[in-house]
PAKOLDO-214575 format. One line per 10 residues: number of its first residue (from 1); their letters; for each residue x, z, y of N, C-alpha, C. Coordinates in steps of 0.02 Angstrom, whole numbers, plus 50000, padded with zeros to 5 digits. Each point is the difference from the previous one (the first is absolute). Example, Ala and Ser with C-alpha at 12.3 -4.5 7.8 and 13.67 -1.06 7.14 Angstrom:
<nodes>
1	AS	50660:50390:49716:49955:50000:50059:50045:50000:50060 ~ 49982:49964:50053:50042:50003:50059:49961:50037:50055
</nodes>
This chain:
<nodes>
1	XXXXXXXXXX	50627:51110:49432:50017:49930:50032:49965:49945:49961 ~ 49994:50008:49935:49963:49948:49966:49935:49992:50015 ~ 49963:50054:50015:49935:50005:50021:49985:49967:50064 ~ 50053:50015:50049:49996:49976:50064:50001:49926:50001 ~ 50048:49975:49955:50011:49926:50000:49943:49962:49966 ~ 49966:50035:49951:49934:49975:49976:49950:50000:50050 ~ 49989:50056:50032:49954:50001:50052:50000:49946:50054 ~ 50066:49984:50023:50017:49951:50046:49981:49925:49976 ~ 50008:49995:49937:49989:49937:49968:49922:49997:49991 ~ 49971:50048:49983:49923:49997:49993:49960:49986:50071
11	XXXXXXXXXX	50036:50028:50049:49966:49985:50067:50030:49940:50034 ~ 50047:49964:49969:50033:49937:50022:50020:50014:50072 ~ 50047:50047:50008:50024:50018:50064:50039:49941:50040 ~ 50027:49950:49967:50031:49944:50025:49936:49961:50041 ~ 49947:50003:49975:49947:49959:50026:49979:50037:50069 ~ 50000:50068:50001:49983:50036:50055:50050:49979:50063 ~ 50066:49994:49979:50048:49986:50053:49988:49926:50023 ~ 49983:49954:49964:49979:49930:50024:49936:50012:50041 ~ 49958:50036:49981:49942:50008:50045:50011:50029:50072 ~ 50043:50047:49997:50019:50033:50058:50039:49952:50050
21	XXXXXXXXXX	50041:49960:49966:50040:49943:50038:49952:49953:50028 ~ 49943:49976:49964:49952:49953:50025:49963:50036:50062 ~ 49983:50059:49991:49970:50041:50051:50041:49996:50071 ~ 50067:50017:49982:50048:50001:50058:50002:49939:50038 ~ 50001:49943:49957:50002:49939:50029:49939:49982:50040 ~ 49947:50019:49974:49937:49986:50037:49991:50033:50065 ~ 50027:50069:50002:50004:50042:50058:50048:49968:50049 ~ 50053:49982:49983:50059:49984:50040:49974:49928:50032 ~ 49967:49954:49965:49977:49941:50031:49943:50014:50050 ~ 49958:50038:49979:49945:50019:50046:50022:50032:50063
31	XXXXXXXXXX	50059:50026:50004:50021:50037:50058:49965:50048:50034 ~ 49958:50033:49959:49961:50055:50039:50038:50060:50013 ~ 49965:50045:50047:50037:50063:50021:49972:50055:49957 ~ 50041:50020:49947:49986:50048:49947:50054:50050:49995 ~ 49981:50063:49989:50049:50049:49988:50032:49998:49930 ~ 50061:50031:49987:50021:50006:49944:49951:50034:49949 ~ 49964:50042:50027:49950:50031:49949:49950:49952:49970 ~ 49986:49950:50037:49948:49945:49981:50039:49962:49939 ~ 50059:49984:50011:50039:49969:49942:50001:50038:49942 ~ 50020:50066:50006:50000:50044:49944:49934:50006:49954
41	XXXXXXXXXX	49950:50009:50041:49938:49997:49962:49976:49937:49976 ~ 50013:49951:50024:49985:49929:49980:50038:49991:49927 ~ 50070:50018:50008:50044:49990:49938:49966:50046:49947 ~ 49991:50069:50016:49978:50046:49954:49930:49978:49969 ~ 49959:49973:50040:49937:49977:49973:50000:49950:49948 ~ 50041:49945:50022:50004:49948:49950:50035:50017:49941 ~ 50055:50041:50000:50041:50028:49945:49957:50035:49953 ~ 49959:50052:50021:49968:50042:49958:49936:49959:49965 ~ 49975:49956:50042:49952:49956:49964:50028:49959:49945 ~ 50054:49974:50020:50034:49955:49946:50019:50043:49937
51	XXXXXXXXXX	50026:50058:50009:50019:50045:49943:49933:50014:49963 ~ 49955:50022:50031:49947:50022:49956:49962:49941:49965 ~ 49991:49945:50031:49971:49940:49967:50035:49976:49948 ~ 50070:49996:50006:50042:49979:49941:49996:50039:49948 ~ 49997:50068:50011:49992:50051:49944:49938:49981:49960 ~ 49940:49986:50041:49939:49995:49963:50007:49932:49959 ~ 50031:49958:50024:50011:49933:49963:50028:50008:49939 ~ 50054:50039:49996:50025:50013:49936:49964:50041:49958 ~ 49964:50048:50026:49953:50038:49959:49944:49957:49964 ~ 49978:49959:50028:49950:49957:49967:50033:49937:49960
61	XXXXXXXXXX	50059:49985:50010:50038:49952:49962:50040:50026:49945 ~ 49994:50063:49983:50037:50029:49954:50007:49967:49929 ~ 49930:49991:49979:49996:49970:49929:50027:49931:50003 ~ 49986:49957:50044:50022:49933:50006:50078:49994:50009 ~ 50028:50044:50040:50072:50005:50006:50035:50015:49939 ~ 49963:50047:49959:50033:50018:49936:50003:49934:49950 ~ 49942:49962:50007:49998:49942:49956:50048:49948:50027 ~ 50008:50002:50067:50052:49948:50024:50074:50024:49992 ~ 50006:50060:49980:50066:50034:49998:50040:50002:50062 ~ 49955:50024:50051:50027:50002:50066:50047:50067:50003
71	XXXXXXXXXX	50059:49994:49977:50043:50060:50001:50026:50017:50072 ~ 49984:49963:50044:50018:50010:50064:49951:50045:50036 ~ 49943:50016:49965:49943:50046:50024:50013:50068:49975 ~ 50008:50051:50041:50017:50065:49980:49948:50032:49952 ~ 49934:49979:50007:49948:50028:49957:50009:49976:49927 ~ 50026:49937:49990:50007:49978:49937:50060:50021:49969 ~ 50058:50016:50035:50059:50031:49970:49986:50075:49987 ~ 49946:50028:50030:49982:50069:49986:50038:50052:50054 ~ 50029:49970:50047:50028:50037:50052:49952:50045:50043 ~ 49947:49970:50006:49947:50035:50032:49931:49991:49957
81	XXXXXXXXXX	49948:50042:50010:49945:49995:49972:49945:49963:50036 ~ 49952:49973:49973:49942:49963:50034:49976:50055:50047 ~ 49989:50058:49980:49971:50054:50051:50042:50002:50067 ~ 50061:49994:49989:50049:50008:50059:49986:49938:50048 ~ 49985:49950:49973:49986:49934:50040:49933:50008:50044 ~ 49948:50027:49958:49934:50011:50032:50003:50050:50053 ~ 50038:50059:49991:49996:50055:50047:50043:49963:50064 ~ 50045:49960:49988:50037:49971:50059:49955:49965:50044 ~ 49957:49955:49972:49949:49964:50034:49953:50047:50036 ~ 49980:50047:49967:49950:50059:50033:50031:50023:50059
91	XXXXXXXXXX	50070:50012:50003:50033:50038:50056:50021:49954:50048 ~ 50030:49941:49985:50038:49962:50042:49953:49942:50042 ~ 49957:49974:49964:49963:49948:50025:49945:50022:50054 ~ 49971:50059:49990:49947:50022:50059:50047:50031:50052 ~ 50063:50023:49985:50037:50018:50058:50027:49949:50041 ~ 50012:49938:49972:50019:49946:50042:49943:49980:50046 ~ 49943:50006:49977:49938:49982:50050:49995:50046:50055 ~ 50001:50066:49982:50000:50054:50047:50055:49990:50057 ~ 50060:49988:49975:50054:49988:50052:49994:49944:50047 ~ 49962:49948:49975:49992:49943:50045:49952:50019:50063
101	XXXXXXXXXX	49966:50054:49999:49958:50023:50052:50046:50022:50060 ~ 50058:50023:49981:50041:50017:50050:50045:49944:50036 ~ 49977:49935:49973:50030:49941:50034:49949:49976:50049 ~ 49945:49977:49979:49942:49986:50045:49940:49975:49954 ~ 49940:49992:50027:49942:49991:49958:50005:49936:49963 ~ 50033:49949:50032:50001:49933:49969:50044:50002:49929 ~ 50059:50038:50014:50033:50005:49935:49972:50038:49949 ~ 49953:50051:50012:49966:50045:49962:49952:49947:49961 ~ 49962:49958:50030:49958:49956:49963:50035:49957:49955 ~ 50054:49967:50020:50046:49965:49962:50022:50039:49942
111	XXXXXXXXXX	50027:50065:50004:50017:50036:49949:49941:50016:49948 ~ 49945:50019:50031:49941:50014:49952:49980:49935:49957 ~ 50000:49942:50034:49983:49941:49964:50049:49983:49946 ~ 50078:50013:50013:50041:49993:49949:49994:50052:49946 ~ 49978:50061:50017:49991:50048:49948:49945:49983:49956 ~ 49947:49979:50029:49937:49978:49958:50010:49945:49960 ~ 50034:49941:50025:50021:49940:49967:50045:50021:49939 ~ 50055:50042:50023:50054:50011:49945:49965:50039:49938 ~ 49957:50048:50017:49964:50037:49949:49958:49962:49952 ~ 49961:49944:50042:49957:49952:49954:50039:49957:49963
121	XXXXXXXXXX	50064:49987:50027:50042:49947:49961:50026:50037:49938 ~ 50023:50066:50005:50028:50034:49947:49948:50013:49946 ~ 49943:50015:50023:49943:50019:49954:49967:49942:49961 ~ 49994:49945:50042:49956:49943:49977:50023:49931:50017 ~ 50018:49989:50068:50017:49939:50022:50061:49961:49963 ~ 50046:50035:49974:50058:49973:49968:49970:49962:49939 ~ 49947:50022:49968:49965:49953:49942:49980:49934:50025 ~ 49990:49998:50063:49979:49929:50029:50068:49977:50032 ~ 50046:49977:49957:50067:49995:50019:50006:49949:50072 ~ 49964:49951:49998:50003:49955:50059:49988:50034:50058
131	XXXXXXXXXX	49947:50039:50005:49985:50045:50060:50056:50047:50009 ~ 50022:50028:49949:50053:50058:50009:50066:49964:50025 ~ 50015:49939:49983:50060:49964:50029:49998:49997:50076 ~ 49941:49984:50025:49993:49989:50067:49995:50069:50036 ~ 49974:50052:49974:49998:50065:50028:50073:50021:50009 ~ 50047:49996:49948:50061:50020:50004:50037:49963:50055 ~ 49989:49940:50000:50031:49953:50060:49975:50031:50066 ~ 49940:50019:50008:49967:50026:50056:50042:50068:50019 ~ 50025:50041:49951:50032:50058:50013:50069:49987:50025 ~ 50025:49934:49984:50068:49985:50027:49993:49979:50072
141	XXXXXXXXXX	49941:49975:50017:49993:49961:50067:49980:50061:50050 ~ 49952:50039:49983:49974:50053:50049:50051:50047:50038 ~ 50056:50015:49969:50042:50046:50038:50028:49973:50063 ~ 50010:49929:50007:50017:49980:50061:49941:50009:50062 ~ 49945:49991:49973:49941:50014:50049:49992:50070:50016 ~ 50008:50044:49952:50003:50074:50004:50048:50015:50048 ~ 50061:49986:50000:50051:50014:50047:49980:49979:50070 ~ 49977:49945:50009:49983:49977:50064:49947:50039:50035 ~ 49941:50008:49958:49944:50044:50032:50023:50077:50010 ~ 50058:50023:49971:50020:50067:50004:50020:50011:50069
151	XXXXXXXXXX	50027:49949:50033:50029:50006:50070:49974:49959:50051 ~ 49947:49959:49976:49977:49952:50057:49919:49984:49979 ~ 49969:49972:50054:49934:49979:49987:49991:49927:49973 ~ 50056:49965:50004:50008:49926:49985:50038:49992:49946 ~ 49994:49945:49956:50043:49978:49942:50024:49928:50018 ~ 50058:49992:50023:50030:49946:50012:50004:49952:49948 ~ 49998:49931:50021:49990:49947:49948:50047:50003:49951 ~ 50066:50002:50017:50055:50003:49950:49992:50054:49947 ~ 49965:50057:50008:49977:50044:49954:49954:49976:49953 ~ 49948:49968:50022:49959:49963:49948:50033:49952:49957
161	XXXXXXXXXX	50047:49961:50036:50038:49958:49958:50044:50029:49948 ~ 50031:50053:50007:50044:50033:49962:49958:50029:49939 ~ 49937:50032:50021:49958:50016:49954:49970:49953:49952 ~ 49996:49938:50022:49970:49948:49954:50061:49981:49952 ~ 50064:49996:50027:50053:49982:49957:50008:50052:49944 ~ 49996:50071:50014:49995:50048:49951:49946:49995:49956 ~ 49940:49973:50020:49938:49996:49961:50023:49943:49944 ~ 50015:49942:50024:50018:49941:49952:50053:50018:49951 ~ 50055:50034:50020:50054:50016:49956:49984:50055:49953 ~ 49961:50042:50029:49976:50063:49958:49950:49972:49950
171	XXXXXXXXXX	49956:49958:50017:49951:49971:49945:50036:49962:49950 ~ 50051:49964:50019:50044:49961:49952:50030:50053:49946 ~ 50025:50041:50034:50042:50061:49960:49949:50037:49938 ~ 49939:50009:50030:49951:50033:49956:49985:49950:49939 ~ 49993:49942:50016:49984:49949:49946:50059:49994:49945 ~ 50060:50010:50031:50058:50007:49952:49992:50065:49955 ~ 49985:50049:50032:49987:50069:49961:49951:49981:49948 ~ 49940:49962:50010:49950:49998:49948:50026:49950:49949 ~ 50046:49959:50017:50033:49963:49944:50041:50039:49954 ~ 50029:50054:50037:50042:50050:49954:49957:50037:49956
181	XXXXXXXXXX	49940:50017:50029:49956:50049:49965:49949:49962:49959 ~ 50008:49938:49981:49949:49960:49975:49980:50024:49923 ~ 50044:50020:49964:49988:50024:49934:49957:50067:50004 ~ 50030:50043:50041:49959:50065:50012:49931:49998:50027 ~ 49990:49949:50036:49938:49992:50038:49955:49969:49948 ~ 50018:49960:49947:49961:49973:49952:49976:50058:49955 ~ 50042:50046:49983:49982:50056:49958:49947:50041:50041 ~ 49995:50005:50057:49960:50041:50046:49938:49962:50017 ~ 50002:49936:49980:49942:49950:50020:49990:49992:50074 ~ 50061:50005:50033:49993:49988:50073:50015:49925:50015
191	XXXXXXXXXX	49957:49980:50040:50006:49926:50019:50046:49985:50065 ~ 50057:49984:49988:50045:49992:50049:50005:49922:50018 ~ 50029:49991:50056:50005:49922:50023:50031:49957:49945 ~ 50059:50020:49963:50023:49961:49947:49953:49993:49938 ~ 49957:50044:49993:49950:49996:49946:49952:49950:50010 ~ 49989:49978:50062:49951:49946:50021:50035:49938:49999 ~ 50055:49992:50025:50034:49934:50015:50068:49984:49957 ~ 50018:50055:49963:50056:49991:49955:50065:50026:50039 ~ 50052:50021:49958:50056:50029:50032:50043:49942:50054 ~ 49998:49936:49971:50038:49948:50037:49968:49990:50066
201	XXXXXXXXXX	49934:49989:49997:49967:49986:50064:49999:50058:50050 ~ 49994:50062:49975:50011:50061:50032:50068:49998:50034 ~ 50053:49987:49967:50065:49996:50029:50009:49957:50052 ~ 49964:49939:49995:50002:49954:50046:49969:50018:50068 ~ 49940:50036:49995:49962:50021:50050:50043:50057:50040 ~ 50031:50045:49962:50037:50057:50026:50061:49960:50044 ~ 50034:49953:49971:50053:49965:50036:49981:49969:50063 ~ 49934:49971:49998:49981:49967:50058:49978:50047:50057 ~ 49978:50055:49987:49989:50057:50048:50060:50020:50033 ~ 50050:50019:49955:50067:50023:50023:50031:49947:50047
211	XXXXXXXXXX	50005:49940:49966:50031:49944:50037:49975:49989:50064 ~ 49928:49994:50003:49971:49992:50068:50016:50059:50051 ~ 50006:50061:49976:50025:50049:50052:50072:49988:50013 ~ 50040:49978:49958:50072:49983:50013:50001:49947:50057 ~ 49961:49946:49994:50000:49948:50046:49978:50015:50075 ~ 49941:50038:50004:49976:50018:50057:50035:50048:50032 ~ 50042:50045:49959:50032:50053:50032:50054:49983:50057 ~ 50011:49929:50005:50054:49982:50051:49971:49983:50072 ~ 49933:50001:49992:49963:49974:50063:50016:50046:50062 ~ 50001:50070:49991:50023:50033:50065:50066:49988:50029
221	XXXXXXXXXX	50041:49973:49959:50069:49983:50023:50001:49928:50038 ~ 49962:49956:49984:49989:49934:50031:49944:49997:50051 ~ 49951:50041:49992:49940:49992:50046:49987:50070:50037 ~ 49991:49997:50067:49996:50060:50028:49940:50042:49990 ~ 49994:50025:49945:49946:50047:49991:50012:50069:50034 ~ 50057:50020:49985:50024:50059:50039:50074:49994:50032 ~ 50010:50011:50061:50064:49978:50024:50060:50039:49971 ~ 49989:50062:49961:50047:50031:49968:50034:49965:49936 ~ 49962:49962:49967:50018:49966:49948:50019:49922:50009 ~ 49978:49977:50055:50018:49934:50025:50077:49983:50003
231	XXXXXXXXXX	50025:49959:49958:50074:49987:49995:50040:50063:50002 ~ 49973:50054:49956:50040:50053:49987:50043:49991:49944 ~ 50065:49992:50008:50043:49979:49939:50005:50053:49949 ~ 50003:50061:50014:50009:50054:49955:49930:50005:49963 ~ 49951:49994:50027:49930:49989:49963:50005:49947:49947 ~ 50023:49943:50017:50008:49942:49960:50045:50012:49944 ~ 50060:50035:50014:50044:50016:49954:49975:50032:49938 ~ 49972:50060:50017:49965:50048:49956:49938:49960:49962 ~ 49977:49963:50034:49930:49972:49976:50023:49951:49945 ~ 50058:49958:50015:50021:49962:49949:50025:50036:49933
241	XXXXXXXXXX	50025:50053:50007:50019:50045:49946:49938:50016:49963 ~ 49944:50021:50035:49938:50013:49962:49975:49945:49970 ~ 49992:49945:50031:49966:49943:49971:50039:49969:49944 ~ 50068:50007:50007:50042:49975:49939:49988:50046:49939 ~ 49993:50061:50015:49981:50049:49941:49937:49985:49971 ~ 49948:49978:50042:49930:49982:49973:50010:49940:49955 ~ 50037:49950:50026:50003:49934:49968:50037:50006:49933 ~ 50048:50046:50000:50041:50010:49932:49954:50040:49953 ~ 49951:50037:50024:49953:50041:49959:49949:49950:49974 ~ 49995:49941:50027:49947:49955:49976:50035:49957:49945
251	XXXXXXXXXX	50068:49995:50006:50039:49965:49946:50002:50044:49935 ~ 49998:50071:50014:49997:50049:49940:49933:50000:49973 ~ 49940:49986:50040:49940:49993:49978:49984:49943:49956 ~ 50027:49947:50020:50000:49937:49959:50038:50013:49931 ~ 50050:50034:50002:50033:50015:49931:49974:50052:49960 ~ 49935:50031:50025:49966:50052:49971:50032:50065:50000 ~ 50051:50011:50044:50031:50066:50005:49960:50046:50053 ~ 49942:50023:49977:49953:50029:50036:50021:50063:50038 ~ 50030:50038:49962:50018:50068:50027:50057:49997:50053 ~ 50049:49950:49990:50047:49999:50049:49972:49955:50062
261	XXXXXXXXXX	49955:49957:49990:49962:49967:50049:49966:50048:50042 ~ 49961:50050:49978:49966:50043:50034:50043:50047:50044 ~ 50056:50028:49964:50051:50043:50038:50029:49966:50056 ~ 50014:49926:49993:50032:49971:50058:49953:49981:50053 ~ 49932:49996:49985:49951:49987:50057:49997:50064:50037 ~ 50008:50060:49977:49999:50057:50030:50062:50001:50053 ~ 50058:49987:49971:50061:49991:50045:49987:49950:50051 ~ 49974:49945:49986:49987:49949:50057:49954:50031:50058 ~ 49950:50042:49982:49953:50028:50048:50041:50045:50041 ~ 50044:50041:49973:50044:50047:50042:50031:49966:50042
271	XXXXXXXXXX	50035:49945:49985:50037:49958:50046:49955:49973:50055 ~ 49942:49975:49980:49955:49973:50055:49983:50054:50043 ~ 49984:50065:49984:49993:50052:50046:50050:50015:50050 ~ 50067:49996:49969:50054:50011:50050:49999:49944:50048 ~ 49989:49939:49979:50003:49944:50051:49943:50008:50052 ~ 49939:50021:49977:49951:50018:50046:50023:50055:50054 ~ 50028:50046:49972:50024:50061:50038:50050:49978:50053 ~ 50046:49953:49976:50052:49979:50053:49966:49966:50060 ~ 49944:49965:49992:49969:49964:50054:49964:50061:50035 ~ 49965:50048:49969:49963:50050:50035:50045:50039:50048
281	XXXXXXX	50058:50011:49983:50042:50045:50046:50036:49959:50048 ~ 49995:49938:49997:50017:49949:50063:50073:50010:50013 ~ 50038:49977:49950:50070:50002:50013:50027:49935:50037 ~ 49993:50011:50068:50007:49934:50040:50072:49967:50005 ~ 50048:50042:49980:50063:49972:50011:50024:49949:49945 ~ 49958:50001:49946:50023:49954:49949:49956:49935:50001 ~ 49968:49993:50052:49955:49941:50009:50035:49945:50032
</nodes>
């Protein structure tokens, strides 16, 4: 059981659940005619890609994580070996790409692009931290589009809107991670955003990105971008919970409680996904 737990930590299975939820939201909003099999293959493709590429991430980050004393990493704790992480990448990431073929050709090209970018990021792009930050933000945004094209030939405007929200909040969250890893990155001679502008300015920029996403997130409630979200009170209620969590995380960021801040932003993202899902399933009786 210890090995299983370590493997789930290595492959960040919680992120896989969030990816699948974003794909489901995209598919439900797009309202395409798809079979259960299509959903299963879409979820499996994203999950295996995520598992493999996160494993490769920890493989290449092993020495840096040791210097940063990242005891939350199973390789650093010694629960798994670096070889285990590399083998996980070789098995799961290509499998994720292959499974996307059973969805449709558009999803295959999206999966292939993600596979290539993720591999490039893990091997080299993370050393160019600013580019890496926006790549990670892209991976948070693209599942909504992936879900839509899995079931339909069109991508509704509201999906692009949610993808942009995910992108901005994700970019902010990644800059917070760079602030956390500042000392380890200096040892690795990796130029992160805080190394260019300083920790304080980086924290302000991350706050602006997340706060902008918070403010803009209310637009679907007040403006008829999509009828399912327009004056949907349950959507608003859960969105307020998400945005309040984001705001409190920014307070923790100001107090330099970076680890707590980063964990809280993840919780806020989960609440946001639930809010998006509420509108996607169109619970009309609470409007």
